[in-house]
N, C-alpha and C positions, 0 to 999 in steps of 0.2 A: 783845824778845817782849811788856815791860807793856806797851808804845806797841802792837802789835798787839793785844793783849785791852784794852785801854784804847777805841783805834779801834772795835775789832767791838761794846765795849756801848752805845758813845754811837751807834752805828749802829741797832742792834736794841734798846736800849733806853733810852733815850731819852725814848719816850713815857711817862705815867704807867699811863694807859688797856693800854698793852704789860706792865708791869709786874708791873700787878695780875692781867692774864690768864694771866703764866705762874704768880703764886701760887696762885690758884685750881685751874691744873691740877695744877702739882703736889698741892695737898693735897687736890684727887679723886682723884688717881692712889694718893695715901699711902692714904687711908683705904680704898681699895677692897682692895688689896694685903695690908693690916693687917687690917683687920676684914670681908673679904666673906664668911670662911667664916659668921663670926656672922652678918649680916645677906644671911646668901642670901634667906631668905625673902620680906626687905623689899624686895630687889632683883629677882625674880621677879614680886612684884606689884605692883610700877611695870613691868615691861616687858610682862606684860598688859594690868594699866589704860591704858600707852599705846598697844596693842594695839587696844583698844575704844575709844579716844576719839573718834578716826575717825568708828565707828558713832554713839557718840554724840550728834557736831555733827550727823550728818545727819539725826539724828532731829530735832533741837533746828530745823535749818532747817526741817521741815516745821511749825514750831510748836507742834511739842508742849514741855511744858515742862520744865526740867532734871530735876524729880526722876522726871516718869514714864517722861523717854529714859532714865537712869543704871536703871530698875526693868527697865525690859527688857531692856536692853542685860546687864544683870546676871543676870535670869530666863535668858537665852540661853546665858551661859555657863556658871551653875552644871547646866544639861541637859544642853550639850554634854559637862560635866565627869562629868556622872554616868552618862551613854550611855558615857562611856569606862571609865567604873571595870565600871559594867557587864556592858558587852557586848566590851568591843573587847580591854580588859585581862584576863580568863578564857580569852579564845581564844589570845591571844598567848601566857599562861602554863603553858598544855596543850599548842602545838606546839613551846613551849622545852622543855618534861620528853619529850615524845617523842625531838625531836632529842638531847637528852642519852642518852636510853636508846639510840640506832639510831646512834651514832656508831660503836662498835665494828664493825660491820656495813659501815658503812659503809667505815672503814678496808681491813677487810678488801679488798672490791671494789675501792676505787681501787688497793690495790695488786697483786691481780690485772691490771688494765687499765694498774696500769706495768707489768709483768712481760711484756706482751706488744710491749710498744715497742722493744724489742730484735730480736725475732723478723719484725719488720715493719720496721725503721729499723736493718737492724745497724751500717749505716755511719754515721748521725746520733746513736743511744742504744747505749750499752754498757748490762751487767748491769751493771758497780763504781756506774756514776754512779745507775742504779735505784735498787740495794741501798741507797747513799747517799742519794738523794732519801727515802729509803722510811725510813730511820734517822730523819732530819730531822723530818721528820712526826709519827714516833711520840714523838720529844721534845717537840715543840711541843703534842700531845695530851694529851703528858703534864703539860704544866708547865698547860696550860686546866682541866684532870681536878682539879691541887693549886687553883689558884684559885678552882673551883667550891666546892669543898670547904671552904676557907679563907670565901666568900663565905657558904655555908650556917652554918658554925660562926657568922659573926659577922652572923647578919639579924637577929637581934633589936634591937639598935641601929639599921637599918637603918629598921625596921618602924615603929618610934618617929621618927626622921626625916620619914618618907614622911606617918606619922599628922599631925606635928606640918603641914607644910609642906598637907596637904589639909584644914588646920581654918585654921590662919594666913593662906595666901595668898588664899582669897578672901573675910577680912572685909578683907585689906591693898586686894586690889582695890577690892571698894567703896569705900571709903574715899577711897579716891585716885579713881576717879571723881565719888564724892560733892562730896566736898572739892576739884577741882583749882584751883580758881580763890581759894581761901583758901592752901590749900598754895601759888599760885604767888602772892601778893600777901606769901608771909611770907619766902620767900626774897627776894623782890626789894627788901624791905626794908633786908635784909644784906648788900646791893650798894654799892657807890659809885654817888652820882648822876649824876655823869657814868662813862658805860659805854656809848658808842656802839658800841667797837670787840668788849666785849662782847654786846651786842644784835645787833649784825652777823655773828656769829663763832655766835649761838646760835639767829637764824634759819635761816640756811645749814643747822647741824645738828640743826633740827626738822624739817627739810622731807627730807633727804637719813636721816636716820635712821628717820622715818614711815614713806617710800616703802619703805625697804628691809626693815625688821621685818614689815611689812605684805605686801608681794609676799614675801618669801620662806618667811612661812607660808601661803600661799596656795598655793608651790610645793611647800612639802612635800606640803601636800592632795589636790591636784592631782597630784602625781606618785607618792606613795602611792596614791589610788586609782585611777586606771587602773593603774597596775600588778599592784594588787591583782584587778581587773575579768580581764585580761591572763591572770595567772596560774593563777586560778578558771577560766577559760576553756579553758586548755593542761591544766588537771589537776594544775597540780606541784603539791607537796607541803610544808608550810609555806608557805603562799600568801602567809599574814599575816603571820607573821614578815618574811620576804625582802620585802615590799611595804614592812612601817616601815622594814626597813635600807635600801630604797630611796627611800625620802620625806623620810628624817634626813640621806641621802649628801648629799644636797644643800646641806645648810648649808656643805661644806668646799667650795670651786671646785677643780674639774678632779682633785685627787685621790679627792674623795668618791665619783665614780662608776667609778672605774678600782678603786678598793678595794671596793667593793659587790656586783662584776662576781665575784670569785671566788669566795664563796661561794653565791650564782646559780647558777655553770658546774657549782662542785661538785656541787652537790644534784640539779640534773639529768642528771649523768652517772652519778651515784649509782642515779636513777630510771628513768632511759631507756639508757642508755650511747651508743653512738655511732650514734643513730637519727637517726630523720629529725623525730621526735617532737622530738628534742634541737635540731636545725637552727633548725627555726620559733621554738620556745622563743627561743631566742639572737637570731632574725631581728626578732623582736617586740619583744625588750629594748632591741635596735642599735634600733629606730625611737625608741622610746620615750625613750631617751638623747637622738638625736638629734634628734628635736621639741621634749624641753625647752631642750637650747642652743641650738640657732639658731630658734626659735620661742617658748616660753615665757618665756623670761628676758630677751627685749629685748624683749617687749611687758611685762612686768611691772617690771624698772626700765631703762625709756626715758629717766628723767628721772635717772637715780641721774649721780653724778661716774664718767666712767672711769676706772679705775685698770689701772697695767701689769700682767700677770698677773705680775710680779716682788712687785712690789708687794702682789698678793693673798699670794702664796703665804710671802713673806717676813713679812705681818702676821698669816696665820693661825699660823705658828711660833712666834712671840714671845708673842702674847695669850694662841694656846694651851698655850703651857708656863706663863704667867702664871696662868690662870684656869681652863685646864680646857674642859668642854661652853662656858663661856659666854664663854669667850677667844674660843673658832672660833666660835662667831655671828655677836657681837659685831666679829670682824677687820675685816670691811668697812668698817662703820659707824666704829670707830676709826681706821682710816687715813684714812676721809674725814676723820671731825676734825681728824688732823695735818695730814693738807694742808689744809683751808677755814681752818684756826689759819694756814698758812703763807702762805696765799693772802692774808689777808687783815690779814698782820701788818706793823704800820709802817715803814718803813726810814726812816732820816734818811741822803740820798745823801752820800757824802764829797766833800770840801772839796776841787777840786783845785783847786794854785797854778798862777796867769797863767804860762804863758811865755815868759820876756824876750825 
């Protein structure tokens, strides 16, 4: 047993750079796990600055001074933030409040629709199954109502946290963009001089994470925007709220599209019932999801490392359980980091004794 463990350690940890990389990864994950809640504004600022770094670099390639490029990109960021707070957020809040007020009426209409199923399909659905489904739905809606009440009672600390984010995150984004070279030089000063392995893994991950974050944000904007236009054109209620859900759902591969289909279908059923308008909506929604998965994703993530669907789902479950939304958002980059480390990890081949 000890010989097997010793041989394994000698094979994978005989290189000093590998040991240093393992220690750095362990410290980074430990810091995020233990201090992630307190450092959440810093992490959010780093993500946003990383997202906008490509635009700053593009402006600098046009021979704009660094300060001017940073100022233009930061002004664009602040303009989009103000637009979201002033225009989009009130619209979403109004639709959310309206949805809460109409939930009892929706439940009654869904109940009447469900009660028609045993009459139309007596061999497939029974009255007992329908009543049981209605009771389950009432229980879930009751839990949701309790959560909404608890959320409203504890909204003051949440509002304080939101105000902290709105003040701190833009400041952090500005300094991460402005002093990115100095910060990078400061970080490299604490790394060992012999760091070829760390540099190779860092360069690979810089390319992969940059492509993923920017591509995912573009996918969210395109899917949400196209869905909103389609829902508005079809006159669907709560178009902005549902379009936001569809846009955010692309963060979770495979699962997100399935989950967000449920509220879209239920609200459309409440509004139109089993009508031609409902069929048109579901057809358009299906086309959007198909184009997203078969056209948009390959275009945006053509340079990304291919991961098996099982690996993606496991990464979403693992990192989502550890870090919530951010863990889900970064599940694929973190899985890519794990794969890049495994591919670049130095291995000392075991010595095979010659045959006599």
